[in-house]
Backbone as a printed PyTorch tensor [residue, N CA C, xyz], in Angstrom:
tensor([[[-23.2130, -32.6020,  15.5390],
         [-24.2170, -31.8360,  14.7960],
         [-24.5790, -30.5550,  15.5580]],

        [[-24.7730, -30.6940,  16.8610],
         [-25.1350, -29.5240,  17.6590],
         [-23.9770, -28.5260,  17.7130]],

        [[-22.7380, -29.0350,  17.6380],
         [-21.5670, -28.1530,  17.6880],
         [-21.5070, -27.2530,  16.4560]],

        [[-21.6990, -27.8540,  15.2830],
         [-21.6580, -27.0840,  14.0450],
         [-22.8140, -26.0820,  13.9960]],

        [[-23.9180, -26.4520,  14.6350],
         [-25.0960, -25.5760,  14.6430],
         [-24.7970, -24.2980,  15.4440]],

        [[-24.1250, -24.4470,  16.5850],
         [-23.8240, -23.2900,  17.4220],
         [-22.7900, -22.3960,  16.7470]],

        [[-21.7990, -23.0030,  16.0840],
         [-20.7630, -22.2160,  15.4160],
         [-21.3550, -21.4460,  14.2400]],

        [[-22.2480, -22.0880,  13.4930],
         [-22.8740, -21.4310,  12.3470],
         [-23.8080, -20.3120,  12.8160]],

        [[-24.3490, -20.4650,  14.0180],
         [-25.2380, -19.4400,  14.5680],
         [-24.4280, -18.2700,  15.1210]],

        [[-23.2230, -18.5590,  15.6160],
         [-22.3780, -17.5220,  16.1990],
         [-21.6600, -16.7280,  15.1120]],

        [[-21.3650, -17.3850,  13.9980],
         [-20.6170, -16.7340,  12.9180],
         [-21.3170, -15.4760,  12.3830]],

        [[-22.6160, -15.5150,  12.0720],
         [-23.2740, -14.3170,  11.5490],
         [-23.2720, -13.1480,  12.5350]],

        [[-23.4220, -13.4320,  13.8190],
         [-23.4380, -12.3600,  14.8170],
         [-22.0640, -11.7100,  14.9240]],

        [[-21.0080, -12.5350,  14.8470],
         [-19.6390, -12.0050,  14.8870],
         [-19.3820, -11.1880,  13.6240]],

        [[-19.8320, -11.7130,  12.4900],
         [-19.6590, -11.0220,  11.2120],
         [-20.3940,  -9.6850,  11.2280]],

        [[-21.6080,  -9.6810,  11.7700],
         [-22.3990,  -8.4540,  11.8340],
         [-21.7380,  -7.4300,  12.7450]],

        [[-21.1530,  -7.9200,  13.8460],
         [-20.4760,  -7.0310,  14.7960],
         [-19.3340,  -6.2850,  14.1250]],

        [[-18.6040,  -6.9880,  13.2490],
         [-17.4660,  -6.3670,  12.5690],
         [-17.9100,  -5.6000,  11.3260]],

        [[-18.8970,  -6.1400,  10.6180],
         [-19.3020,  -5.5590,   9.3430],
         [-20.0630,  -4.2460,   9.5270]],

        [[-20.8680,  -4.1470,  10.5750],
         [-21.6870,  -2.9480,  10.7760],
         [-20.8270,  -1.6850,  10.9160]],

        [[-19.8190,  -1.6700,  11.8010],
         [-18.9810,  -0.4710,  11.9200],
         [-18.1650,  -0.2040,  10.6590]],

        [[-17.7100,  -1.2810,   9.9990],
         [-16.9020,  -1.1230,   8.7860],
         [-17.7460,  -0.5200,   7.6710]],

        [[-18.9720,  -1.0160,   7.5050],
         [-19.8610,  -0.4990,   6.4600],
         [-20.2280,   0.9570,   6.7520]],

        [[-20.4000,   1.2880,   8.0350],
         [-20.7100,   2.6580,   8.4290],
         [-19.5340,   3.5760,   8.1250]],

        [[-18.3130,   3.0750,   8.3910],
         [-17.0910,   3.8400,   8.1430],
         [-16.9000,   4.0830,   6.6540]],

        [[-17.1510,   3.0400,   5.8520],
         [-17.0150,   3.1590,   4.3910],
         [-18.0440,   4.1540,   3.8600]],

        [[-19.2570,   4.0860,   4.3860],
         [-20.3140,   4.9990,   3.9610],
         [-19.9520,   6.4370,   4.3200]],

        [[-19.3660,   6.6400,   5.4990],
         [-18.9640,   7.9660,   5.9560],
         [-17.8840,   8.5450,   5.0490]],

        [[-16.8990,   7.7100,   4.6880],
         [-15.8080,   8.1600,   3.8140],
         [-16.3410,   8.4460,   2.4110]],

        [[-17.2970,   7.6220,   1.9780],
         [-17.9020,   7.8270,   0.6570],
         [-18.6370,   9.1680,   0.6180]],

        [[-19.3870,   9.4630,   1.6620],
         [-20.1130,  10.7340,   1.7430],
         [-19.1250,  11.8950,   1.7760]],

        [[-18.0160,  11.7170,   2.4910],
         [-17.0040,  12.7580,   2.6170],
         [-16.3710,  13.0460,   1.2580]],

        [[-16.0790,  12.0020,   0.4970],
         [-15.4610,  12.1700,  -0.8200],
         [-16.4420,  12.8220,  -1.7890]],

        [[-17.7290,  12.5100,  -1.6460],
         [-18.7470,  13.1130,  -2.4980],
         [-18.8470,  14.6110,  -2.2290]],

        [[-18.7600,  14.9900,  -0.9550],
         [-18.8120,  16.4060,  -0.5800],
         [-17.5580,  17.1220,  -1.0870]],

        [[-16.4170,  16.4410,  -0.9990],
         [-15.1490,  17.0300,  -1.4510],
         [-15.1520,  17.2520,  -2.9550]],

        [[-15.7370,  16.3100,  -3.6940],
         [-15.7660,  16.4190,  -5.1570],
         [-16.6490,  17.5930,  -5.5900]],

        [[-17.6450,  17.9120,  -4.7830],
         [-18.5070,  19.0550,  -5.0730],
         [-17.7620,  20.3420,  -4.7290]]])
């Protein structure tokens, strides 16, 4: 039980570590395309 608890607690932090830069990159490209379309 304690093992699954630690893995479930570690999963969101790992996901956030990867998702934060990816979401920032996607947002940057989206802003760039919006500027290009103008």
